[in-house]
N, C-alpha and C positions, 0 to 999 in steps of 0.2 A: 133130305127127304124127311128126317125127323121133325124139322121145323114145319114143313108143309103139313105133315100129319098131326102135329101138335094142336093145330087149330080145329081138328076134326075133319076127316075126309069128307068131301062133298062131290057128288056125282056131276053137278053142274060145272064145277071147277075142272074136274077131270075131263069132261067133254070139251071144255074150252081149250085145255092143253092139247087134246087130240085134234080139234078142228084147226087150231093155229099151226100145229106141226104138219098136218096134212096139206094145208094151204101152202106153207113154205116148202114142203117136199115137192109139190106140184110146180111151184115157181122155180125151184132148183133144176127141174127137168127142161125148162125152156131153152137154154143155150144148146143143149145136146140135141133137142128136137130140131132146132134151126139148122144145125150142122148136118144132121141126118137127112133133112129135107133137101139140102143143097147137094148132097152126095148122090151121084147117079146110081140108080138101082133099077135095072130094066124089069125085074120081076114085079117090084112094087108099083112102078109106073104102068106096067101092063095091067095089073089088077085094077088100078084106078080107071084106066081107059075102058076095060071090059065092064066094070061096074057102071060107068057112065052110059055105055051102050045098052046094058041090061035094063037100067032104070029108064032109059029114054031121054036122058039129058044130054046137053052139049058137052063134048070133050073139053076139059079145062084148057084154056089158052096157055096158062102158065102152070106147068106140071109141078113146079117147086111149091107154089102156093097150095095146090091141091094136096100134095104130100104133107105139107105142114099142117093143113087143116085136119087131115086124117090122123096124124100123129098127135096133134093137140087134143082132139076130142077123145082119143083113146087114153091119153095121159090124164086128162081131166076126170074121166070116168073112173080110172083106176085110183087116183090119189084122193078124190073127194068122196067116192062111194065105197070102193072095194077095200082099200087099205084100212079105213076105220073099222069095217066089219071084221076083217081078218085080225086086227089088233084086239078087238073085244074078245074074240075067240081065244087068241093067244094069251090074253090076260087071265081068262078063266082057266085055261089049261095050266098056266104057270102057278096059279093059286092052288089048283088041285094037286099038282106035284109038290108044291111047298107044304101043303097040308099033310100029304103022305110022308113027308120028311120031318114032320113035327112042327110045322108052322102054325101059328095061332092067329093069324091076321084074318082079314075078310076079303071077299072078292072086290069090294070097293077099294080097299087099300092096295090090292094088287094092281087094279086098273090105274089108280093114281100113280103108282110106281112106274108102270110101263109107259103111260102117256107122258109123264113128266120126263122120263128118260129120253123118249122120242123127241120131245120138244128141245131138250138140252143139246142134242146132236144136230139140230137143224142148221146151225152155222157151218158145221162140217159138211152137211148135205149140200148147202149152197156152194161151198168151195168145190165139192165134187162135181156139181153141175157146171160150174165155170170151167173146171179142168176138162170135163168132157166136151164142152162146147168149143173151147178155144185151143186146147192142146190135142184133143181127140184120144182115141184108144192108144194105150201104150203103158210104159212103166209109171209115168206120173199119175195117170188115172188109177192104175192098180194100187199104187201106194196110198193115194188119198182115200180110195175106197176101203182098203184094209184098215187104215187108221180110223176112219169113220165107224166101221163095223166094230172094231175093238173098243173104241170109246163108248159106243152104244151098249155093248155087252157089259163093260165094266160098270158104267153108271147104272144100268138096269139091274144087274145082279146085286150091287150094293143097295140100291133102293128097295128091291124086293126083300132083301134080308131085313132091312129096317122095317118094312111094312109087315112082314110076317113074324117078327120077333115081338114077344109081349113086352110091353113097357109098364113097369110098376109105378 
């Protein structure tokens, strides 16, 4: 993080970190979405059929494809639009908390720290997505999820410390 910030923090670079991480986070969800679409779920399938009837369209011939399209569009909306907004808010809050604890960084430095940390754990997110898609829910998925979360927190807290510590 010190090396990244030594060149002068840049909002454009921070946004690229966030955009790349969000895109990879979305891609990581795809194997799990495929598995969930193939798993029978009478409630979800009933909602798709009732929505088709309400809108006046034909009931999908392949309910698995319809379920995947619904899950895909929801994940796309979440990862490409909502997650970045939440992370911007989270970066601002973390900067305010760090400022209250004596930090002397800037909001931009806090954003770079958070977005870079998010990008750093995307390989683990991809592994988590593969584990979810191929192994499914269980101890393996939980272990990979916990390791991913701990790695993110570790990298982010260290990056935030560097971003908020004055460098002479």
